[in-house]
N, C-alpha and C positions, 0 to 999 in steps of 0.2 A: 786984374788979373787977369791973362792968356787965355783963351780958350782953345780948344782943342781945333785943330783943322778939321774942315768938312770932307777934304778929299784930300786925295794920293796921288801922286803924279807916278806912271806907270813906266820905267827906264825900258824895259823892253822894249812895248809898244810905240814907245815914243823915239827908238831910235831904227825900229824895225820899220814903219810908215812913216818917221822925216818931218812928224812933225809934234807937237807935246802932246800926249792923250793922259788924259788923269781919270781914278773912280770916286765915285762918292762913297762915303765911309759910313755904312748904316743902308739899310733897307726903308725907308719911310721918308716921307717930306710933310715939312709944312711950310706955308707960306714966310715964314721966318728963318725959317734951315734953308729954304730955297734961295733965299735973299743971302743968306751968308754963302754958297756953294758959289751964285755967278760973282760976287765982287772977290771971292779965290781966284777963281779960274780967270777971270778978269787979269790980276793982279801976276798969274802965275802964263800968263799969253796962252792958255789950252785951246787946242783947235777945238777938239773931241771927247767927250765925256760920258763914260759908262756907269746907266747906274741897274744898280740889279735886283727889284723891287719886290718886295711880298706881294703876293696877289692877292690877298684878304683887309687892302685896308682901302677902302672909299676914298678919305680923306690925301690920299699919298697919288692915287690915281686921278685925282680930281687936277691936285696942286700940278701934276707932272702935263697933263693936256693942256691949261694955261702957259706955261712955263717954257715952251717948245722943245720938249721930251718926246722922241719918235720913239716909237713902240716897235723896237725889231726882230724879238724874239719872244716867244714862249719858253721857259726852258723848263722844260719837265724833267726833275731825278726819279729814276725805277729803283727797285729795289729787289732782288731777292735773298728773304734767311731762310729758307726752307731746306737747310743742310741736309738732308736725309734723301733729298733729290736732284741736290748740283750733279751729281757722276751717270757719266754716261758710260756706253760703249766708246772701244779709240778711233777717232775721225778719218777715216783716210782723207790720203791726199792732204791733210795738214801735220806742219811739223815747224819747230822753231824758227826763226827767221837767221841767217846766216849772211856773209858781208858780201856776196854775190847778189843777194838778194835788193842788194838797196838804191841800184836806179830805177829797175821795174817798181817798186813801193813809191819811190819818189813822183813816178809817170801816171804811177793810179792815186796818189795823194791828190796830187795836182789837177785831177778830173773830178775830183771825187767831193763830197763835201759842202753842196752847192745851198745845200738849206741852212746853211750857219747866219748865221748875223750880218756878219763881214758879207759874203756875198748880199742878202738880202740889203746894206744901206748902201744905196749904190753910189755913195760918196767917196767908197773905197772902190781901187783900181779893181779889175778883177786879176790884173798878173796880180800885183799884189797880195790878193786872198788868197790866189794857186801859188803863189811861194810861201806864205803862212804854211800850211799845211804838208809842203814840201821839209820845211826844216822842221815838223814838228813831230811826222815820223821819222824823217833822221836823227834828230839827236833822242827819239822815242830807241831805237836801234843802236844808236852810243852808247845808252846805262842809262837815262833818264826814265824806261821804264822798265818794271823788274824780269818782264816776258814781254816777248813780242814774238804771237806767233804768224804762222803764216801757209794760205790754201797755193796749191802747186797743182798743175793742169801740166801735163807735158813738159812734166823740168821745169816751167816758167810760174816764177809767184805769181797770183792773181786774186789776189788777196789779203789782208792782214787785220791782225786785233791786239792793241795793246793792253798789259794791265801792269797793274801796280799796287802793293797794298800800303796802307796808315801804318806805322810800325807803331803807333801810340794806341791804335783801337783794332788793330787789325784787320779792319774794311777796306777791304777791297775793292777794286775801281778799273771798270773796263772804258779806257780814254779814247782811243780814236778807232773806227771800225769803217772799212771801207773794200769794197768788190770792184774789180773791173768787169766796166760794160759788156765784156764777152766771154765772162763766168756769171751773168746774174740768170737767176731764172732757175737755176741747181741745186739752189740748199747749202751753197758755199758762205751764205751770213748766220746761216743756223749753225753752221758745223765750226766754223770757228769762234760763235759764242758756247756752244755746249766741250771747246776743247778747252775756250776761258775759265770755264764753271769747273772742268774738273782742274785744273791748274789751282785753282781759288784754294778748291775742296784738298788739293795735296797741302796746301802753304798753310792750312787751318785757317782760311780766313773767317771773320766774325758775321759777313756781311758782305753781301757784293753790289755795289750802285754802277747804275750809269744814268749821263747825261742825254738828252736826245731833244728836239724842238718840238714843238709844238705842232708844224707843218710838216712835219716826217712824220706822217702816220703809219707807213712802211713798218718805219723800223719800229714803231710803238708796238704797233699784233705783235714783231717779230719775239720780242722780247717779254710779251704779255705770254704767248704761247708757250716759251720757255718758262714759266712761272716770275717772271719779273708783275710787280704792282708800283703805282703810283706812290708817292712817299709823298712831295712836294711841288710845286708850280709856282717859279717866276716870273716876272714880268720882267724884259729885259730893254732898255732904252738905252739911245744914243744921245747926246746933244751936242749939237755945235754950233760954237762959236764965233765961228768963220771955215771957210771951204780953202785951203792951202790948193794952189792951184794947180798942182802936180799929182790933184788925187785925182782928177776926172780920165 
């Protein structure tokens, strides 16, 4: 009997980074399961393996520590289900994204998101990390997101937030949010999130979720001020089987 594979290759990540990338199927480890993972990764010449672990299983944590998994992120999912409090006044300076905004949004993206696991893992090149988020905001503006809201200052885009709704359960998700350095400290991030919440209310979303990093305390506080509470915590690991020469 052939057992199910313990991992899956990630086509997009593999093509983007230029070496085989995979993720573990499941959120727990045992010694036996880890041996299967190692064999599968070596057979498939995987360079980097992602593992998204539940945060409450001591056996998984112990096996990961013994097996060269490196903790790269605490992945926090926050949610806001108090629909009666989503709506706020119209947010001045916030509008939908326009095609002419794209280059400025790409510039903001390439200089933001540096609390994420890819930047934290120094085996990934800084140039590739910046390019990753530039592509992400570009494809969001080109239809991957259901809505992209932009903060504007003197006619120039200075921040963005992307929104998407899962059609199966109507749960709204805030994807990317970033503010240009020149616009920080002015409440721009708060205005963007409030506009996203207004939009989710208009779409009759059942809930709003957002993922942020455990090390990004400023983002956590911002979401908490706007009524979000922590729903779950995952430990994100990377395991490297070899280091491609061109990642340094």
